[in-house]
C-alpha positions in Angstrom: -6.3 -15.0 22.4 -3.3 -16.3 24.5 -4.1 -19.9 23.5 -2.8 -19.2 20.0 0.6 -20.4 19.1 1.3 -17.0 17.6 0.8 -15.1 20.8 2.6 -17.8 22.8 5.7 -17.3 20.6 5.5 -13.5 21.0 5.2 -13.9 24.7 8.2 -16.3 24.8 10.4 -13.9 22.8 9.1 -11.0 25.0 10.0 -12.9 28.2 13.4 -14.0 26.9 14.5 -10.4 26.1 13.1 -9.3 29.4 15.0 -11.9 31.3 18.2 -11.2 29.4 17.9 -7.5 30.1 17.2 -8.0 33.7 20.2 -10.3 34.1 22.5 -7.9 32.3 21.1 -4.9 34.3 21.6 -6.7 37.7 25.1 -7.9 36.7 26.2 -4.4 35.4 24.8 -2.5 38.3 26.5 -4.8 40.8 29.8 -4.6 38.9 29.6 -0.8 38.7 28.7 -0.5 42.4 31.6 -2.8 43.4 34.0 -0.9 41.1 33.1 2.5 42.6 33.3 1.2 46.1 36.7 -0.4 45.4 37.9 2.8 43.8 36.8 4.7 46.9 38.5 2.3 49.2 41.7 2.6 47.2 41.5 6.4 47.2 40.9 6.5 51.0 43.9 4.1 51.5 46.1 6.3 49.5 44.9 9.4 51.3 45.3 7.7 54.7 48.9 6.7 53.8 49.7 10.2 52.7 48.2 11.9 55.8 49.6 9.3 58.3 53.1 10.0 56.9 52.7 13.7 57.8 50.9 13.0 61.1 53.6 10.7 62.5 55.7 13.6 63.8 52.8 15.5 65.3 51.4 12.5 67.3 53.7 13.0 70.3 52.5 14.5 73.5 51.8 17.2 73.9 49.7 17.1 70.6 50.1 20.0 68.1 46.3 20.3 67.4 46.6 23.5 65.3 49.1 21.9 62.9 47.1 18.7 62.7 43.9 20.5 61.9 45.6 22.6 59.1 47.1 19.4 57.7 43.7 17.7 57.6 42.0 20.6 55.9 44.7 20.7 53.2 45.0 17.0 52.4 41.4 15.8 53.1 39.4 18.3 51.0 37.6 15.5 49.1 36.7 13.5 52.3 33.6 14.4 54.2 35.1 14.2 57.7 38.6 13.2 59.1 39.3 12.6 62.7 42.7 12.0 64.3 42.4 9.7 67.4 45.0 8.8 70.0 45.8 5.0 70.6 42.8 4.8 73.0 40.2 6.2 70.6 40.0 9.8 71.9 39.6 12.5 69.4 42.7 14.7 69.1 41.7 16.8 66.0 39.2 16.9 63.2 38.6 18.5 59.8 35.1 19.5 60.8 34.5 23.1 62.0 32.6 21.4 64.9 35.3 20.9 67.5 32.9 19.6 70.3 34.0 16.0 69.8 37.7 16.8 70.6 38.7 14.9 73.7 35.8 12.4 73.5 36.3 8.8 72.7 34.9 7.2 69.6 34.4 3.4 69.5 33.4 1.2 66.5 34.5 -2.0 65.0 36.8 -0.4 62.5 38.4 1.8 65.3 38.9 -1.3 67.4 40.7 -3.0 64.5 42.9 0.1 64.0 43.9 0.0 67.7 45.6 -3.4 67.1 47.3 -2.2 63.9 44.8 -3.4 61.3 42.9 -1.3 58.7 39.1 -1.3 59.7 36.3 -0.2 57.3 32.5 -0.4 57.2 29.5 1.1 55.3 26.6 2.3 57.3 23.6 4.7 57.2 23.9 8.0 59.1 21.0 7.7 61.5 20.2 11.5 61.3 20.4 12.0 57.6 19.9 8.4 56.2 23.0 9.1 54.1 25.2 6.1 53.2 28.7 6.6 54.5 32.0 4.8 54.1 34.0 4.6 57.4 37.8 3.8 57.4 40.1 3.6 60.4 43.8 3.6 59.6 46.5 3.0 62.2 49.4 5.5 62.4 52.5 3.6 63.5 55.9 4.7 64.7 58.6 2.3 65.7 56.2 -0.6 65.4 53.7 0.9 67.8 50.3 2.5 67.1 50.7 6.1 68.0 47.4 7.3 66.6 44.4 6.5 64.4 43.3 8.3 61.3 39.5 7.9 61.0 37.9 9.0 57.7 34.3 9.3 56.8 33.3 9.5 53.0 29.9 9.9 51.4 28.6 7.3 49.0 25.7 9.3 47.7 27.4 10.4 44.5 28.1 6.8 43.6 24.5 5.7 44.2 23.2 8.7 42.3 25.3 7.6 39.3 23.9 4.0 39.7 20.3 5.4 39.7 21.0 7.3 36.5 22.4 4.1 34.9 19.2 2.2 36.1 17.0 4.7 34.3 19.1 4.3 31.1 18.8 0.5 31.4 15.0 0.7 32.0 14.6 2.8 28.9 16.7 0.5 26.8 14.7 -2.6 28.1 11.4 -0.9 27.1 12.7 -0.1 23.7 14.1 -3.7 23.2 10.7 -5.2 24.3 8.7 -3.0 21.9 11.0 -4.0 19.0 10.9 -7.7 20.1 7.1 -7.6 20.2 6.9 -6.4 16.6 9.6 -8.8 15.3 8.1 -11.7 17.3 4.6 -11.1 15.9 5.9 -11.0 12.4 8.0 -14.2 12.9 5.2 -16.0 14.5 2.8 -15.0 11.7 5.1 -16.8 9.1 4.8 -20.0 11.2 1.2 -19.9 12.3 -0.2 -18.8 8.9 0.2 -22.2 7.2 -0.9 -24.0 10.4 -4.2 -22.0 10.4 -4.7 -23.0 6.8 -4.2 -26.7 7.7 -6.6 -26.3 10.6 -9.3 -24.7 8.4 -8.9 -27.5 5.8 -9.0 -30.2 8.6 -12.3 -28.6 9.8 -13.7 -29.1 6.4 -12.4 -32.6 6.3 -14.1 -33.4 9.6 -17.4 -32.2 8.2 -17.1 -34.9 5.4 -15.5 -32.9 2.6 -12.5 -35.0 1.6 -11.7 -33.0 -1.5 -9.3 -30.9 0.4 -5.7 -30.1 -0.8 -3.2 -27.5 0.4 -0.5 -26.0 -1.8 3.0 -26.8 -0.6 5.0 -23.6 -0.5 8.2 -24.7 1.3 10.3 -27.8 2.0 10.6 -27.1 5.8 8.7 -28.7 8.6 5.6 -26.7 7.7 5.8 -27.9 4.1 6.2 -31.6 5.4 3.1 -31.1 7.5 1.2 -29.9 4.5 2.3 -32.9 2.4 1.3 -35.3 5.2 -2.1 -33.6 5.4 -2.7 -34.2 1.6 -1.6 -37.8 2.0 -3.9 -38.2 5.0 -6.8 -37.0 3.0 -6.3 -39.7 0.4 -5.8 -42.5 3.0 -8.8 -41.5 4.9 -11.1 -42.3 2.0 -9.6 -45.8 1.8 -9.8 -46.5 5.5 -13.3 -45.2 6.1 -14.9 -48.5 5.1 -12.6 -50.4 7.4 -13.6 -48.0 10.3 -17.2 -48.7 9.6 -16.7 -52.4 10.1 -14.9 -52.0 13.3 -17.4 -49.4 14.7 -20.0 -52.0 15.7 -17.5 -54.1 17.6 -16.1 -51.1 19.5 -19.6 -49.9 20.4 -20.7 -53.3 21.7 -17.6 -53.6 23.9 -17.8 -50.1 25.2 -21.5 -50.5 25.9 -20.9 -53.2 28.6 -17.7 -52.0 30.1 -19.3 -51.6 33.5 -19.2 -55.3 34.0 -16.9 -58.1 32.8 -16.6 -58.2 29.0 -15.2 -60.9 26.8 -15.2 -60.4 23.0 -14.8 -63.4 20.6 -14.5 -63.3 16.8 -16.2 -65.8 14.5 -13.3 -68.3 14.7 -13.7 -68.6 18.4 -10.6 -66.6 19.4 -10.7 -64.2 22.3 -10.0 -60.7 21.0 -10.7 -58.7 24.1 -11.2 -59.3 27.8 -11.4 -56.5 30.3 -9.8 -56.5 33.8 -13.2 -57.1 35.6 -13.8 -60.2 33.5 -10.2 -61.5 34.3 -10.9 -60.9 37.9 -14.2 -62.7 37.9 -13.1 -65.7 35.7 -9.6 -66.0 37.2 -7.6 -65.5 34.0 -5.0 -63.0 32.8 -4.5 -61.0 29.6 -2.5 -63.9 28.2 -6.0 -65.4 27.3 -6.3 -63.0 24.4 -5.6 -64.8 21.1 -6.5 -68.2 22.5 -9.6 -70.3 21.8 -12.6 -69.5 24.0 -13.6 -73.1 24.5 -10.1 -74.0 25.7 -9.7 -71.1 28.1 -13.2 -71.3 29.7 -13.8 -75.1 29.3 -14.7 -75.2 33.1 -16.6 -72.0 33.5 -18.8 -72.3 30.4 -19.4 -76.0 30.5 -21.1 -77.6 27.5 -20.9 -74.4 25.3 -19.3 -75.2 22.0 -18.3 -72.7 19.2 -21.3 -73.9 17.1 -23.7 -73.1 19.9 -22.3 -69.6 20.3 -23.2 -68.8 16.7 -26.5 -70.6 16.5 -29.2 -68.9 14.3 -31.8 -69.2 17.0 -29.7 -67.3 19.5 -28.5 -64.4 17.3 -30.6 -61.9 19.4 -28.5 -62.9 22.5 -29.2 -65.1 25.5 -28.3 -65.4 29.2 -26.9 -68.2 31.3 -26.0 -68.4 35.0 -22.5 -69.6 35.9 -22.0 -71.1 39.4 -18.3 -71.0 40.3 -16.6 -72.0 43.5 -16.9 -68.7 45.4 -19.3 -66.6 43.2 -22.4 -66.8 40.9 -22.2 -65.0 37.6 -24.8 -64.1 34.9 -23.4 -64.1 31.4 -25.3 -62.2 28.6 -24.3 -63.0 25.0 -24.5 -60.2 22.5 -23.6 -60.4 18.8 -21.9 -57.9 16.4 -22.3 -58.1 12.6 -20.6 -56.8 9.5 -22.1 -54.6 6.8 -23.8 -57.6 5.2 -25.6 -58.5 8.4 -23.6 -61.6 9.1 -22.5 -62.4 12.7 -18.8 -61.8 13.0 -18.3 -62.2 16.7 -19.8 -62.4 20.2 -19.5 -60.1 23.2 -20.1 -61.8 26.5 -21.2 -59.4 29.3 -20.7 -60.9 32.7 -22.3 -59.6 35.9 -21.5 -60.8 39.4 -24.8 -61.7 41.1 -23.3 -63.4 44.2 -24.7 -60.8 46.5 -28.1 -60.8 44.7 -28.3 -64.6 45.1 -27.3 -64.3 48.7 -30.0 -61.7 49.3 -32.6 -63.9 47.6 -31.6 -66.8 49.7 -31.8 -64.7 52.8 -35.3 -63.5 51.7 -36.5 -67.0 51.3 -35.1 -68.1 54.6 -36.7 -65.0 56.2 -40.1 -65.8 54.7 -39.8 -69.5 55.7 -38.8 -68.5 59.3 -41.6 -66.0 59.7 -44.1 -68.6 58.4 -42.6 -71.1 60.8 -42.6 -68.8 63.8 -46.2 -67.8 63.2 -47.4 -71.3 62.2 -46.2 -72.8 65.5 -48.2 -70.7 67.9 -51.3 -70.7 65.6 -51.2 -74.5 65.6 -50.8 -74.6 69.4 -53.7 -72.1 69.9 -55.9 -74.0 67.5 -55.3 -77.5 69.0 -55.8 -76.2 72.6 -59.0 -74.4 71.5 -60.4 -77.4 69.7 -59.7 -79.5 72.9 -61.7 -77.0 75.0 -64.5 -77.0 72.5 -64.6 -80.8 72.7 -65.4 -80.8 76.4 -62.3 -79.9 78.3 -63.8 -76.5 79.1 -66.0 -78.1 81.8 -62.9 -79.1 83.7 -61.9 -75.9 85.3 -58.3 -77.0 86.0 -57.6 -78.2 82.5 -59.3 -75.2 80.9 -57.3 -72.8 83.0 -54.1 -74.5 82.0 -55.1 -74.6 78.3 -56.2 -71.0 78.3 -52.8 -70.0 80.0 -51.0 -71.7 77.1 -53.2 -69.9 74.5 -52.5 -66.5 76.1 -48.7 -67.4 76.2 -48.7 -68.3 72.5 -50.7 -65.2 71.7 -48.2 -63.1 73.6 -45.5 -64.8 71.6 -47.1 -64.0 68.3 -47.7 -60.4 69.6 -43.9 -60.1 70.4 -43.0 -61.5 67.0 -45.3 -59.1 65.1 -44.1 -56.1 67.2 -40.4 -57.1 66.5 -41.2 -57.4 62.8 -42.9 -54.1 62.7 -39.9 -52.4 64.4 -37.5 -54.1 62.0 -39.6 -52.8 59.1 -39.6 -49.3 60.4 -35.8 -49.5 60.9 -35.3 -50.9 57.4 -37.3 -48.1 55.8 -35.9 -45.5 58.2 -39.4 -44.6 59.4 -38.5 -44.8 63.1 -38.9 -41.5 65.0 -35.9 -41.0 67.2 -36.2 -38.8 70.2 -32.5 -38.0 70.9 -31.3 -36.4 74.1 -28.3 -36.5 76.4 -28.6 -39.8 78.4 -26.5 -41.6 80.9 -25.6 -45.3 80.1 -24.9 -45.8 83.8 -28.5 -44.9 84.7 -29.9 -47.1 81.9 -27.8 -50.1 83.1 -29.1 -49.6 86.6 -32.7 -49.5 85.4 -32.3 -52.6 83.4 -30.7 -54.5 86.3 -33.6 -53.4 88.4 -36.1 -54.8 85.9 -34.1 -58.2 85.8 -33.5 -58.3 89.6 -36.1 -61.0 90.2 -34.7 -63.3 87.6 -31.1 -62.5 88.7 -32.0 -63.4 92.3 -33.8 -66.5 91.3 -30.8 -67.8 89.5 -28.4 -66.7 92.4 -26.3 -64.7 90.0 -23.7 -62.0 90.7 -23.7 -58.8 88.6 -20.6 -56.5 88.8 -20.5 -52.9 87.5 -17.3 -50.9 86.8 -17.5 -47.5 85.2 -14.4 -45.3 85.0 -14.5 -41.8 86.4 -15.8 -39.3 83.9 -17.6 -41.9 81.9 -19.3 -39.8 79.1 -23.0 -39.4 78.4 -24.3 -40.1 74.9 -26.9 -38.4 72.6 -29.6 -40.9 71.8 -33.2 -42.2 72.1 -33.4 -43.5 75.7 -36.2 -46.1 75.1 -34.4 -47.6 72.1 -30.9 -47.7 73.8 -32.6 -49.2 76.9 -34.2 -51.8 74.6 -30.7 -52.8 73.3 -29.1 -53.0 76.7 -32.1 -54.9 78.1 -31.8 -57.4 75.3 -28.0 -57.9 75.8 -28.1 -58.2 79.6 -31.3 -60.3 79.3 -29.5 -62.7 77.0 -26.6 -62.9 79.5 -29.0 -63.7 82.3 -30.9 -66.1 80.1 -27.9 -68.1 78.8 -25.9 -68.1 82.0 -26.5 -71.0 84.4 -27.4 -70.6 88.1 -24.7 -69.1 90.2 -23.1 -67.4 87.2 -21.5 -63.9 87.0 -22.2 -61.0 84.7 -19.7 -58.1 84.4 -20.6 -54.7 83.1 -17.7 -52.3 82.3 -17.8 -48.7 81.0 -14.9 -46.8 79.6 -14.2 -44.0 77.1 -11.9 -44.2 74.1 -11.3 -41.6 71.4 -14.4 -39.6 72.3 -16.5 -42.6 72.3 -18.4 -44.4 75.1 -17.6 -48.2 75.3 -19.9 -50.5 77.2 -18.9 -54.1 77.6 -21.1 -56.8 79.0 -19.5 -60.2 79.8 -20.8 -63.4 81.2 -19.5 -66.9 81.9 -22.5 -68.6 80.3 -22.8 -71.3 77.6 -21.1 -69.2 74.9 -21.5 -69.3 71.2 -19.7 -71.8 68.8 -17.1 -70.0 66.5 -18.9 -71.1 63.4 -22.2 -69.4 64.5 -20.6 -66.0 65.5 -20.7 -64.5 62.0 -24.5 -65.1 61.8 -25.7 -64.1 65.2 -27.1 -60.8 63.9 -29.2 -62.4 61.2 -32.9 -62.4 61.6 -34.4 -65.6 63.1 -30.9 -67.0 63.4 -30.6 -69.2 66.6 -27.5 -71.0 67.8 -29.7 -73.6 69.6 -33.1 -73.3 68.1 -35.0 -75.6 70.4 -33.6 -74.0 73.6 -34.2 -70.5 72.2 -37.8 -71.1 71.6 -38.2 -72.7 75.1 -36.7 -69.5 76.6 -39.2 -67.4 74.6 -36.9 -65.7 72.1 -38.1 -64.6 68.6 -34.6 -64.6 67.0 -34.9 -60.9 66.2 -33.5 -59.2 69.3 -29.9 -58.9 68.2 -31.0 -57.9 64.7 -33.0 -55.0 66.1 -30.2 -54.1 68.5 -27.6 -53.9 65.7 -29.9 -51.6 63.6 -30.6 -49.3 66.6 -26.9 -49.0 67.5 -26.0 -48.3 63.9 -28.7 -45.7 63.6 -26.9 -44.0 66.5 -23.5 -44.1 64.6 -22.3 -46.8 66.9 -21.1 -50.4 66.7 -22.0 -53.7 68.5 -19.6 -56.6 68.5 -19.9 -60.1 70.0 -16.9 -62.1 71.1 -17.6 -65.6 72.5 -16.0 -68.9 73.3 -18.3 -72.0 73.5 -18.7 -73.2 77.0 -16.7 -70.3 78.5 -18.8 -67.2 78.0 -19.7 -64.3 75.9 -18.7 -60.5 75.7 -20.9 -58.0 73.9 -19.2 -54.6 73.3 -21.3 -51.5 72.4 -19.5 -48.4 71.2 -21.4 -45.0 70.9 -20.2 -41.4 70.2 -19.8 -39.5 73.4 -21.9 -36.4 74.0 -19.4 -33.6 74.6 
């Protein structure tokens, strides 16, 4: 209901009147309050001047209390209480029947001001009756000296009772004004919204396809102009419907492929649309719109002429692959037609397949690498077995050596198959993780123990430095140990005799950081981005001689990432390598 313009107008009028009445009420009440308070202050001033004139002759020691009391009762009958104080603030006399305060000192801000010859006044609540009172202290002077203080207390309750009565009157007036405004606003809004509702009803019929709609023009104001424009629109809509039908197929073709790069060309070869994604992929700007396709994309679409774009045998669309400097794109040609079925333009939908091509290349390399890694030990096993069958088996020394080679190559194939199976499980998230709180310090110690023989044979030094409070982690102990064994094993393997390996543990932002550094052969800068690729080796011949499968770091990376961690390699060729593993701390 409140979405209607009619009700919105009524509510606006209602709120305007309410706001106006509230502003008037607040202003009026504050003005009346200030007026009454000023009037009371003026009255008290006059009374104080009158009484102080009479008091001056009585304020000489010894004080004539009886005459002062009579004077206060005669002149201060309209004031709640009047006290006469000496210059030190002690009560000399009072208009109140309660004379217990005579002789006692009264101190307040207004009395303090009166002691120095200034008129002091204040408004406070009586703590016992919660009555609002006006306090005024008036100095009584003689010969330029303060000889006494006239202290008057007046009630303000009558003033605020009057203001409350005025508030009730204003509230009633506001309610009456709002009721009247509601009726008048509703009637006024009806005169405006009535024609609009009629236009809306006719427009709904127009939307359903009934174009024989006409509204009677009843006025020459804005509503009348709206009615005339609606009638004109109805006539124009019939004429333009055919044009909209021709443009519809173009718009639909463009919108269908907006997810990728889109270039639309008319039948004269001019570019009529190019979306931002296409601009980004093809390296052009919006200034290309209106120019010839063959001129703008002479390099990207080599060999494609305007005639070829509209060939009869390609009217159902075709695809081509564009190989640019830094990307590979697939372009799909779609054609839009007019009502007669003639091709009137081409929409080229462009998709970036750089990553797809990269993955396909990696897949082919992976298959080739796997084939090569398996073929090499099979060839070795086959050749050695054939040699044994041809008579070498009778020579015990030769047969033992050949069988040792066969077993070694079989173990190599077994490691390769195991690594491939583990990678497959990691890829398809079929690994079963047994996560528990574990100590990286203990794992490092176990790994060094396992490699102790090799470390001793190569006369290497291993240093460990773990900061105090180095945190534990939550992870699969066997898999984390596999990663650390691979990293430290690589450090031992690729560091020459007499080398050094440093292991450092620290914590940073609630994460455990383990760094393993060596002063080995290092990794060339151009090879660093690819060290985590499967079967990638920096020195292929040397890696195979040392027994590696080329899958260790790939497996390590996936294990660490499965634990929400990171593994980073920093290396300088000929100087050494640092591997940094970061894992969430177990808190």
